[in-house]
ROMARDREN-294045 format. One record per residue: residue number from 1; residue in three letters; x, y, z of N, C-alpha, C in turn. Coordinates in steps of 0.05 Angstrom, whole numbers, plus 5000, padded with zeros to 4 digits. Layout:
N
i/aa/n_c1/n_c2/n_c3/ca_c1/ca_c2/ca_c3/c_c1/c_c2/c_c3
NUM/ala/X/Y/Z/X/Y/Z/X/Y/Z
...
This chain:
188
i/aa/n_c1/n_c2/n_c3/ca_c1/ca_c2/ca_c3/c_c1/c_c2/c_c3
1/met/2028/8771/1465/2055/8773/1474/2063/8746/1488
2/ser/2085/8736/1480/2094/8711/1490/2106/8713/1519
3/phe/2107/8691/1532/2117/8690/1559/2146/8699/1560
4/ser/2163/8690/1542/2191/8697/1542/2195/8727/1537
5/arg/2178/8739/1521/2180/8768/1515/2173/8783/1541
6/arg/2152/8774/1555/2144/8788/1580/2166/8786/1601
7/met/2178/8763/1603/2200/8759/1622/2224/8777/1615
8/arg/2230/8779/1589/2252/8797/1580/2245/8826/1588
9/asp/2220/8835/1583/2212/8862/1590/2214/8867/1620
10/val/2206/8847/1636/2209/8850/1665/2238/8851/1673
11/gly/2255/8835/1661/2284/8836/1666/2296/8863/1659
12/val/2288/8874/1636/2298/8900/1628/2289/8922/1648
13/ala/2264/8920/1656/2253/8940/1675/2268/8939/1702
14/val/2273/8914/1712/2288/8911/1737/2316/8922/1734
15/ala/2329/8915/1712/2356/8925/1707/2357/8956/1707
16/met/2337/8968/1694/2336/8997/1693/2332/9009/1721
17/met/2315/8997/1737/2311/9006/1765/2337/9004/1781
18/val/2350/8982/1778/2376/8979/1793/2396/9000/1784
19/leu/2397/9005/1758/2415/9025/1747/2408/9053/1758
20/ile/2383/9059/1759/2374/9085/1769/2382/9088/1799
21/val/2377/9067/1814/2384/9068/1843/2414/9072/1846
22/leu/2430/9057/1831/2460/9060/1833/2469/9088/1825
23/ile/2457/9099/1805/2464/9127/1797/2457/9146/1819
24/ile/2433/9143/1831/2425/9161/1853/2444/9158/1876
25/val/2451/9133/1884/2469/9129/1906/2497/9141/1900
26/arg/2506/9138/1875/2532/9148/1868/2533/9179/1869
27/leu/2511/9191/1859/2510/9221/1859/2506/9231/1888
28/gly/2492/9216/1904/2488/9225/1932/2469/9249/1933
29/asp/2464/9257/1958/2446/9280/1962/2460/9303/1976
30/gly/2487/9303/1976/2501/9325/1988/2507/9321/2018
31/ser/2496/9300/2030/2499/9297/2059/2526/9285/2066
32/ala/2542/9278/2047/2569/9267/2052/2590/9289/2050
33/glu/2582/9313/2055/2599/9336/2054/2621/9334/2076
34/thr/2644/9344/2070/2666/9345/2090/2674/9374/2093
35/ile/2677/9383/2118/2685/9410/2124/2710/9409/2141
36/ser/2729/9427/2136/2754/9427/2151/2761/9456/2158
37/gly/2776/9458/2180/2786/9484/2188/2789/9486/2218
38/ala/2793/9511/2227/2794/9516/2255/2766/9517/2267
39/ala/2762/9504/2290/2736/9502/2302/2736/9513/2330
40/arg/2713/9520/2340/2709/9530/2367/2689/9513/2381
41/ala/2695/9505/2406/2677/9488/2422/2655/9506/2434
42/lys/2630/9499/2428/2607/9513/2441/2602/9501/2468
43/asp/2602/9475/2469/2600/9459/2494/2615/9433/2489
44/gly/2609/9412/2505/2624/9388/2503/2617/9370/2479
45/asp/2595/9377/2464/2588/9360/2441/2579/9377/2417
46/ser/2583/9403/2418/2576/9420/2396/2599/9439/2390
47/ile/2604/9443/2364/2625/9461/2356/2615/9480/2334
48/thr/2630/9500/2329/2625/9518/2306/2650/9515/2288
49/leu/2645/9510/2263/2666/9506/2243/2658/9520/2217
50/asp/2674/9538/2208/2668/9552/2183/2641/9566/2185
51/gly/2634/9577/2209/2609/9591/2213/2585/9573/2215
52/arg/2589/9547/2216/2567/9528/2216/2566/9513/2243
53/arg/2541/9510/2254/2537/9496/2279/2537/9466/2274
54/ile/2554/9452/2289/2557/9423/2285/2553/9409/2312
55/arg/2537/9387/2311/2533/9370/2334/2547/9344/2330
56/leu/2566/9338/2348/2580/9312/2345/2560/9290/2350
57/ile/2560/9272/2331/2540/9250/2331/2551/9226/2347
58/gly/2533/9212/2361/2540/9187/2374/2548/9190/2404
59/met/2547/9215/2414/2554/9219/2442/2539/9243/2453
60/asp/2538/9246/2479/2524/9268/2492/2540/9276/2516
61/ala/2547/9302/2517/2564/9313/2539/2546/9328/2559
62/pro/2556/9332/2583/2541/9348/2603/2536/9376/2592
63/glu/2514/9388/2601/2508/9416/2594/2527/9434/2608
64/met/2531/9458/2597/2551/9477/2609/2545/9483/2638
65/ser/2520/9485/2646/2514/9492/2674/2510/9467/2692
66/gln/2516/9444/2680/2512/9419/2696/2535/9415/2715
67/leu/2528/9407/2739/2548/9400/2760/2547/9371/2766
68/cys/2570/9359/2772/2572/9332/2780/2584/9332/2808
69/lys/2581/9310/2823/2590/9310/2851/2613/9290/2853
70/arg/2635/9300/2865/2658/9283/2872/2660/9282/2902
71/asp/2678/9265/2912/2682/9264/2941/2690/9291/2953
72/asp/2705/9307/2937/2714/9332/2947/2696/9355/2940
73/gly/2671/9350/2932/2652/9372/2926/2642/9371/2898
74/glu/2631/9393/2890/2620/9395/2863/2641/9400/2842
75/trp/2636/9389/2818/2654/9392/2796/2638/9403/2772
76/arg/2647/9423/2759/2634/9435/2736/2639/9417/2711
77/cys/2626/9394/2710/2632/9374/2690/2625/9384/2662
78/gly/2604/9401/2659/2598/9412/2632/2620/9430/2622
79/val/2630/9447/2639/2652/9465/2632/2677/9448/2626
80/ala/2682/9428/2642/2706/9411/2638/2704/9397/2610
81/ala/2680/9388/2603/2676/9375/2577/2682/9394/2554
82/arg/2672/9419/2556/2678/9438/2535/2708/9444/2534
83/ser/2720/9447/2556/2749/9454/2557/2765/9432/2544
84/arg/2758/9407/2550/2773/9384/2538/2769/9382/2508
85/leu/2744/9387/2499/2739/9386/2470/2755/9408/2456
86/ala/2755/9432/2468/2771/9454/2456/2800/9447/2455
87/glu/2811/9434/2476/2839/9426/2477/2844/9405/2455
88/leu/2827/9386/2451/2830/9365/2430/2830/9378/2403
89/met/2814/9399/2399/2813/9411/2372/2837/9428/2366
90/arg/2852/9436/2386/2876/9452/2382/2899/9435/2370
91/ala/2895/9409/2368/2916/9391/2358/2920/9395/2328
92/gly/2902/9407/2315/2905/9411/2286/2878/9418/2274
93/pro/2877/9422/2248/2852/9428/2235/2831/9407/2241
94/val/2806/9415/2245/2784/9397/2250/2771/9390/2223
95/thr/2766/9364/2219/2753/9355/2195/2727/9340/2203
96/cys/2705/9349/2192/2679/9337/2199/2666/9326/2174
97/arg/2656/9301/2177/2641/9288/2156/2611/9291/2163
98/val/2598/9307/2148/2570/9313/2154/2552/9289/2146
99/gln/2534/9282/2164/2516/9259/2160/2487/9267/2158
100/gly/2482/9293/2161/2455/9303/2159/2451/9326/2178
101/lys/2426/9332/2184/2419/9354/2203/2399/9343/2223
102/asp/2400/9357/2247/2380/9349/2267/2357/9369/2267
103/lys/2339/9366/2286/2315/9383/2287/2322/9412/2294
104/tyr/2346/9417/2304/2355/9444/2310/2371/9457/2287
105/asp/2372/9443/2264/2386/9451/2240/2416/9451/2244
106/arg/2426/9436/2263/2455/9433/2266/2463/9410/2248
107/leu/2488/9412/2238/2499/9390/2222/2508/9368/2240
108/leu/2497/9344/2236/2506/9321/2251/2530/9309/2238
109/ser/2552/9307/2253/2577/9300/2241/2595/9283/2258
110/arg/2613/9269/2246/2635/9256/2259/2659/9274/2253
111/cys/2673/9283/2273/2694/9301/2270/2720/9291/2282
112/glu/2742/9299/2270/2768/9291/2281/2788/9314/2279
113/ala/2808/9313/2296/2830/9332/2295/2855/9316/2298
114/asn/2873/9320/2280/2899/9306/2280/2895/9276/2281
115/gly/2875/9266/2266/2870/9237/2265/2855/9225/2288
116/val/2846/9242/2307/2832/9232/2331/2802/9238/2328
117/asp/2786/9217/2330/2757/9220/2330/2749/9234/2356
118/leu/2738/9258/2353/2732/9275/2377/2711/9262/2395
119/gly/2689/9252/2383/2668/9239/2399/2679/9214/2413
120/glu/2694/9198/2399/2705/9174/2411/2723/9181/2435
121/arg/2740/9201/2431/2758/9209/2453/2743/9220/2477
122/met/2723/9236/2472/2708/9248/2494/2694/9226/2511
123/val/2683/9207/2497/2670/9185/2512/2691/9168/2526
124/arg/2713/9162/2512/2734/9145/2524/2746/9157/2549
125/glu/2747/9184/2549/2758/9198/2573/2737/9203/2594
126/gly/2712/9194/2589/2691/9197/2609/2679/9225/2611
127/leu/2683/9241/2590/2672/9269/2591/2647/9271/2574
128/ala/2637/9249/2564/2612/9247/2550/2602/9218/2552
129/val/2577/9215/2548/2565/9188/2548/2559/9179/2520
130/ala/2559/9153/2516/2552/9142/2490/2522/9149/2485
131/tyr/2516/9157/2461/2489/9165/2454/2483/9157/2425
132/gly/2483/9130/2421/2478/9120/2394/2503/9108/2382
133/asp/2526/9112/2395/2552/9101/2385/2571/9101/2409
134/tyr/2595/9091/2405/2617/9092/2424/2611/9077/2450
135/glu/2594/9056/2449/2587/9041/2473/2612/9027/2484
136/his/2629/9017/2467/2653/9003/2477/2671/9022/2492
137/glu/2674/9047/2482/2691/9067/2495/2679/9074/2522
138/glu/2652/9076/2523/2639/9082/2548/2644/9060/2569
139/gln/2643/9035/2561/2647/9013/2579/2676/9014/2591
140/leu/2695/9021/2574/2723/9024/2583/2725/9047/2604
141/ala/2713/9070/2597/2714/9093/2615/2701/9086/2642
142/lys/2678/9072/2641/2664/9064/2666/2682/9045/2682
143/ala/2694/9026/2670/2711/9006/2684/2735/9020/2697
144/glu/2745/9041/2685/2768/9056/2696/2759/9080/2713
145/arg/2733/9084/2716/2722/9106/2731/2733/9133/2722
146/lys/2735/9136/2696/2745/9161/2685/2723/9183/2684
147/gly/2732/9208/2687/2714/9230/2684/2688/9227/2699
148/leu/2665/9229/2685/2639/9227/2697/2636/9201/2713
149/trp/2648/9180/2705/2644/9154/2718/2658/9152/2745
150/gly/2674/9172/2752/2686/9173/2778/2671/9192/2796
151/thr/2647/9201/2787/2631/9220/2802/2602/9210/2804
152/thr/2586/9226/2817/2557/9221/2817/2546/9242/2798
153/phe/2531/9233/2777/2522/9252/2757/2495/9243/2745
154/asp/2481/9262/2734/2457/9256/2719/2466/9254/2690
155/val/2456/9233/2676/2461/9231/2647/2451/9257/2635
156/pro/2465/9269/2616/2457/9295/2605/2428/9296/2596
157/gln/2418/9275/2584/2390/9274/2575/2372/9277/2599
158/asp/2377/9263/2621/2361/9265/2645/2363/9293/2657
159/trp/2387/9303/2658/2392/9330/2670/2376/9351/2655
160/arg/2376/9350/2628/2360/9369/2613/2331/9367/2620
161/arg/2321/9343/2621/2292/9339/2628/2286/9350/2656
162/met/2303/9344/2676/2298/9353/2703/2301/9383/2706
163/asn/2315/9396/2688/2320/9425/2690/2304/9441/2669
164/gly/2282/9430/2660/2264/9444/2642/2275/9449/2614
165/arg/2294/9434/2606/2305/9436/2579/2292/9416/2560
166/gln/2293/9422/2535/2282/9403/2515/2298/9378/2514
167/pro/2286/9355/2518/2300/9329/2514/2307/9325/2485
168/glu/2328/9312/2480/2336/9306/2452/2336/9277/2448
169/gly/2326/9268/2425/2327/9240/2417/2355/9233/2408
170/ile/2359/9207/2404/2385/9199/2393/2390/9214/2368
171/his/2413/9225/2365/2419/9241/2341/2425/9224/2317
172/thr/2405/9222/2301/2408/9208/2275/2402/9228/2253
173/ala/2416/9225/2232/2413/9243/2210/2387/9238/2195
174/glu/2375/9260/2185/2352/9257/2168/2361/9241/2144
175/pro/2344/9224/2132/2353/9207/2111/2360/9221/2085
176/gly/2349/9245/2080/2355/9258/2055/2342/9244/2031
177/phe/2345/9255/2008/2332/9245/1984/2340/9216/1978
178/val/2366/9210/1977/2375/9183/1971/2366/9163/1993
179/gly/2368/9171/2018/2359/9154/2040/2329/9148/2038
180/arg/2313/9168/2031/2284/9162/2028/2279/9143/2005
181/ile/2293/9146/1983/2289/9127/1960/2297/9100/1968
182/leu/2321/9097/1981/2330/9071/1989/2311/9058/2009
183/gly/2301/9075/2027/2281/9065/2047/2256/9054/2033
184/leu/2246/9069/2013/2223/9060/1999/2228/9033/1985
185/leu/2252/9030/1976/2259/9005/1962/2268/8983/1981
186/gly/2269/8990/2007/2278/8970/2027/2308/8965/2026
187/leu/2323/8984/2016/2352/8980/2014/2368/8996/2034
188/asp/2355/9008/2054/2370/9025/2073/2383/9009/2095
């Protein structure tokens, strides 16, 4: 077999691999699902939509029983976060772009209502902390002492740990079939 024929065969094989990867990426693995409808706030960072449990990705809100301290006493910051999220969702149908699932089998999603990114707004208003995203919004909320940043509080992750709850890692979606293939190929 000649050198030029071997090079042509290698070129064809590489082209076929690239084509297969592009087809897989185009077809996706179902993790780009979008869900819309009326939603209910479970707490400040979790909702139920269409009977499915959804965790807003990129932020972390105080737990429902978590208290924060203000100059005038204790503030039920976890309840306040849930109330504000529920209020934001009343602006219109909620649309969530599913990015995967977490270890609790919740759908990790970016959600919006009436064009407003719910996670971004919660962090910007100081009712949640950045947790893998929304760092800029958190810095603005801190500078303006909004919400949690105008109080003394434990970061939700620390509060869970101190109160015997399971700590949660940064919420990142499981890679799924396509993500695993891209990772193996070094294309993720």
